[in-house]
C-alpha positions as CSV (number, residue, x, y, z in Angstrom):
1,M,112.3,90.8,90.5
2,F,114.8,92.7,92.6
3,A,114.2,95.9,90.7
4,A,110.4,95.6,91.0
5,N,110.7,94.8,94.7
6,G,113.0,97.7,95.3
7,R,110.7,100.1,93.5
8,L,107.7,98.8,95.4
9,I,109.4,99.3,98.7
10,S,110.7,102.7,97.7
11,A,107.2,103.8,96.4
12,G,105.6,102.5,99.6
13,N,108.1,104.5,101.7
14,E,107.4,107.6,99.7
15,L,103.6,107.2,99.9
16,V,103.3,106.5,103.6
17,A,106.1,108.7,105.0
18,H,103.7,111.5,105.8
19,L,101.8,109.0,108.0
20,G,104.9,108.4,110.0
21,L,105.2,104.9,108.6
22,T,107.7,102.9,106.5
23,S,106.9,100.1,104.1
24,A,108.2,97.6,106.6
25,W,106.0,98.9,109.4
26,W,103.0,99.0,107.1
27,Q,103.6,95.4,105.9
28,V,103.6,94.2,109.5
29,L,100.5,96.2,110.3
30,G,98.8,94.8,107.2
31,A,99.8,91.3,108.1
32,L,98.1,91.8,111.5
33,R,95.0,93.4,110.0
34,Y,94.3,90.5,107.7
35,S,95.2,87.7,110.0
36,P,92.0,86.1,111.5
37,V,93.9,85.7,114.8
38,P,96.6,87.5,116.8
39,L,100.1,86.2,115.9
40,P,103.5,86.0,117.5
41,A,106.4,87.7,115.7
42,A,107.7,84.4,114.5
43,S,104.4,83.6,112.7
44,I,104.3,87.1,111.1
45,A,107.9,86.6,109.9
46,R,107.1,83.1,108.4
47,N,104.0,84.5,106.7
48,M,106.0,87.4,105.2
49,G,109.1,85.5,104.3
50,L,111.2,87.5,106.7
51,T,113.4,86.6,109.7
52,R,111.9,86.6,113.2
53,Q,114.5,89.0,114.3
54,A,113.6,91.6,111.7
55,V,109.9,91.4,112.5
56,Q,110.7,91.5,116.2
57,R,112.6,94.7,115.8
58,I,109.7,96.2,113.8
59,V,107.0,95.2,116.4
60,D,109.1,96.6,119.2
61,V,109.1,99.9,117.4
62,L,105.4,99.7,116.6
63,E,104.7,99.0,120.2
64,K,106.6,102.1,121.3
65,K,104.6,104.1,118.8
66,G,101.4,102.7,120.2
67,L,100.4,101.0,117.0
68,I,100.5,97.4,118.4
69,E,100.4,95.8,121.8
70,F,101.7,92.5,123.1
71,Q,99.3,90.1,124.8
72,P,99.9,86.8,126.6
73,N,100.0,83.8,124.3
74,P,98.2,80.8,125.8
75,H,100.2,78.4,123.7
76,H,103.7,79.8,124.4
77,R,104.7,81.7,127.5
78,R,107.5,83.8,125.9
79,A,106.2,84.3,122.4
80,K,103.7,87.1,123.1
81,L,100.9,87.7,120.6
82,V,101.1,90.9,118.5
83,V,97.8,92.8,118.3
84,L,96.8,96.0,116.5
85,T,95.7,98.9,118.6
86,A,93.0,101.3,117.5
87,A,95.8,103.7,116.4
88,G,97.5,100.8,114.5
89,L,94.3,100.0,112.6
90,K,93.9,103.7,111.8
91,A,97.4,103.9,110.5
92,V,97.2,100.8,108.3
93,T,93.8,102.0,106.9
94,A,95.3,105.4,106.1
95,A,98.3,103.7,104.3
96,E,95.9,101.5,102.3
97,N,93.9,104.6,101.3
98,V,97.0,106.5,100.3
99,V,98.2,103.7,98.1
100,A,94.8,102.8,96.6
101,P,95.2,105.1,93.6
102,L,98.5,103.4,92.7
103,D,97.0,100.0,93.1
104,Q,94.2,101.1,90.8
105,A,96.7,102.4,88.2
106,I,98.5,99.1,88.3
107,S,95.3,97.2,87.9
108,N,94.2,99.4,85.0
109,K,97.5,99.1,83.2
110,I,98.1,95.3,83.7
111,G,94.5,94.0,84.1
112,N,93.0,91.8,86.8
113,D,93.6,88.5,85.0
114,R,97.3,89.2,84.5
115,L,97.6,90.3,88.1
116,R,95.9,87.1,89.4
117,E,98.2,85.1,87.2
118,A,101.3,87.0,88.5
119,I,100.2,86.4,92.1
120,K,99.8,82.7,91.4
121,T,103.2,82.6,89.8
122,L,104.9,84.5,92.7
123,E,103.2,82.2,95.2
124,E,104.4,79.1,93.3
125,M,107.9,80.6,93.2
126,G,107.8,81.2,96.9
127,R,106.7,77.6,97.6
128,T,109.3,76.2,95.2
129,I,112.1,78.3,96.9
130,S,110.9,77.2,100.4
131,D,110.7,73.5,99.3
132,W,114.2,73.6,97.6
133,L,115.8,75.3,100.7
134,A,114.2,72.7,103.0
135,Q,115.9,69.9,101.1
136,P,119.6,68.9,101.7
137,Q,121.4,70.2,98.6
138,S,124.7,69.1,97.3
139,Q,126.8,72.1,96.5
140,S,127.7,72.9,92.9
141,P,131.4,73.5,92.2
142,E,130.7,77.3,92.1
143,Q,129.0,77.1,95.5
144,K,132.0,75.1,97.0
145,E,134.4,77.7,95.6
146,I,132.4,80.6,97.1
147,S,132.0,79.0,100.5
148,S,135.7,78.1,100.8
């Protein structure tokens, strides 16, 4: 999992570098593109499985680059909504177009049925991890040794 994730991020960085993007920036732009409503940084982070601080750093950079803008949030005075600008939409569209041939190659090699099953498996793993972490856990002897 770690190796595949690392390779995916590395490939993303390579493919979108000429657009002035990184994989992390592209992920946040994509999260905004496919959200039906504007989101605060904390919601983007939750949806992506990242920390709010990491996403906040990214959206601050994206705002400076003119790819997103902050708008008032009627539900929370301090948690501004993050919204794609026209330049941000153009950037995420360009990134998706650049990576489309790789996506197609993966689909051709693995097949749509296996990809759908892999997505379901990864989603279930994510839910299981979140559920497990939300429960109070007693530490194993190995964990106690590490934490002391």
